[in-house]
C-alpha positions, -999 to +999 in steps of 0.1 A: +001-001+001+012+036-006+027+055+020+001+083+006-031+060+021-027+054+055-029+067+090-002+087+095-013+110+123-036+089+147-054+126+159-059+138+122-089+144+106-095+123+073-115+114+043-122+078+036-140+062+007-147+022+008-167+002-014-182-031-015-167-064-035-167-057-069-188-029-062-215-041-057-243-024-051-260-036-021-273-008-001-303-006-019-326-016+011-332+004+036-324-027+064-287-024+051-288+016+052-298+013+090-272-013+097-246+010+085-265+047+104-269+024+136-232+018+133-221+052+127-244+060+161-225+035+182-193+040+169-194+077+182-213+066+212-187+046+221-155+040+200-146+075+198-155+080+162-164+118+154-183+124+119-183+153+103-196+140+070-208+108+054-228+099+022-236+059+019-239+053-019-249+016-031-218+001-032-199+026-014-191+048+011-178+082+023-166+101+056-145+124+069-138+119+105-119+114+134-108+090+162-112+110+195-090+079+209-065+081+187-070+047+163-084+056+133-070+021+117-086-001+144-122+023+144-122+016+103-114-022+111-138-024+140-167-006+118-162-024+085-158-060+097-187-058+121-211-041+094-200-070+069-210-098+092-244-078+102-253-064+066-244-102+054-269-116+087-291-095+071-291-109+036-294-145+048-318-138+068-341-117+042-369-137+028-375-118+003-334-101-006-341-113-045-305-116-051-299-133-022-279-163-034-260-146-061-248-117-031-237-146-004-214-157-043-196-133-049-191-124-009-179-163-005-160-160-043-138-130-029-126-142+003-116-172-016-093-149-032-078-132-001-054-153+022-066-130+052-105-137+051-120-170+060-149-173+042-169-146+027-156-110+021-180-079+018-162-045+018-129-045-002-096-042+019-088-007+012-098+022+029-079+054+012-072+073+042-061+111+031-052+133+060-070+175+057-048+196+066-064+233+060-102+242+048-099+240+014-094+209+011-118+197+039-148+218+024-133+203-013-138+169+005-174+179+022-182+192-009-171+157-031-190+140-006-224+161-007-223+158-045-215+122-050-253+112-056-258+142-078-228+130-097-243+098-099-274+111-114-295+102-085-311+133-071-307+168-091-297+186-049-273+169-027-301+173+003-324+151-019-302+119-007-314+107+019-284+091+034-259+120+032-248+147+054-259+173+033-292+171+051-276+172+085-265+209+068-292+220+064-311+209+100-320+177+089-308+151+113-335+124+110-306+098+100-274+107+117-263+130+140-225+147+129-201+162+148-200+200+133-197+211+161-186+248+145-149+232+140-153+229+101-154+261+085-179+278+111-201+255+088 
């Protein structure tokens, strides 16, 4: 892995993105998106995660976050591990999941290709963390996150995407709370 994609400053603010294996569109059902939101809430309460921006897309997620416990790598590792187990379990137990066999087969196929995985793999391994140093770069990444559903053609306005902090910046905290305590650019 490149030196550019590691958590060097343990207390730093980071932009991360990670995707499902094979970029599979898993996040098309409310149940799976709810698992993601609940997991972030837990990490904020119990694991020292500060979330300043987020967006859940059908096959990937983006965050601007900080670890108050100075362990961003461990935090993301635990988050990805927990969500992968919970989402795969939800898929297995969902009688209405029309793609169940195919999804589980794809996760198993990905797991067999990876020597560090015992059975199935849900997330791709890399996170591509980028430390955010300046207000200009922070704002650039937040705008990128919020405009991702627009650029993908899902909505015409960022606040119309339910699982995005663009809504939080418009005082809509119905999906998730974020940690905008005035730290970021006075937003």
